[in-house]
C-alpha positions, 0 to 999 in steps of 0.5 A: 455478498452474503455468502462472502461475509457469512464465511469470513464470520465463520472464520473470524478468532477473537483472539487474533482480533483483539492482537490486529487491534493492537498492530494496526494502532486502532487506538484513539489518536492512532493511525487506524483509530476505529478500525474493527478486526475479526481476527482473520489471517491473510491467506484465509481472506485470500481464499474467499476473495480467490472463491468469490472474485470472478463472479462478484459484481461492482455494488456488492464489492463497494458494499464490502469495501464500505464495511467497518470490519478490516478484513471485509474491506481487504477482502473486497481489495483483493478480489478486484486484485484477482478481477485485474489479474483475470479481466483485462477489459475491467482493469480500467474500470478498477483502477476508477474503483480504487480513486473513488474509494481511497477513504475506506483503503485506510490501513497500511496493509490494505494499500500494501496488498493491493495498490501496486497491483491495481493503480500501480500496474494500470499506470505503467503504460498510463497518465500518472499525474493522479500520484502527484494529486495524491501525493499532496492530500492530507490524508495519509493514505493517499499519500502512501497509495502515491508511494506504493503505486510506484513499486510496479513501475520499479520492477520495470526499472522505470525509477523517475516517478518513485524519486520525484515522489520520495523527494515531495514526501522528504519532510512529511511527518508520518512515520508511516510515509517514511517507511513506505518511501524508504521500501521504495528506494530500498527497491531502487537499490537492489535494481540499481544501487548507484541510482540510490546512491545518487538520491542519498548523496543529494538527500541523506542530510534531510531525509527523516532517519526511519527512511535513511535506514530502511532505504540503506538496509541491503547496502554493504556495511561500511556505506551504511555506516557512512550514511548514517554518519552524514 
């Protein structure tokens, strides 16, 4: 683990770190309050993760994921993505690791980059009831996990859980949930526009505007304008 931390620190960029602090809303009262950045790019984190994922043990991953540094947590989670893809025998353990450590998966990029390819992939052929616990959580990031995990199902043209979770979150107060739900609905529409339109016809008047705008981005202009007028 020391070598991983050393490599990540060596790549740090104070200027980029300052920008990341603003971009990921780390100020008082903001969604990423208190998060600390070293200033690495995602490709840099992936290079380090790919170098060490095969041999790293789970206790070291745990230490990294508990770090105050955002990029340490990202590297830990990306290593688990690579492990999930490489070692089928470890998939259940990786899935369980994610669920035990949701409090450290505490910004939208940490969720979006890793959850669909671990939690989502695992649940494709396992019981999905955990998502219906997460979607009702008071924790913003657990609710976002419940949404983004369904991306893995959508890839298989399996829309049922995405639609159910979207309905549950129609009255959510947070913009990051509106965006996530709109994104998943848009992905459904890319695969079957009629399914998206059926959902919109039923819920358009109660959908937050951000959610609606995200969901209709790929519809032809006339349909977009029609939904926005409702």
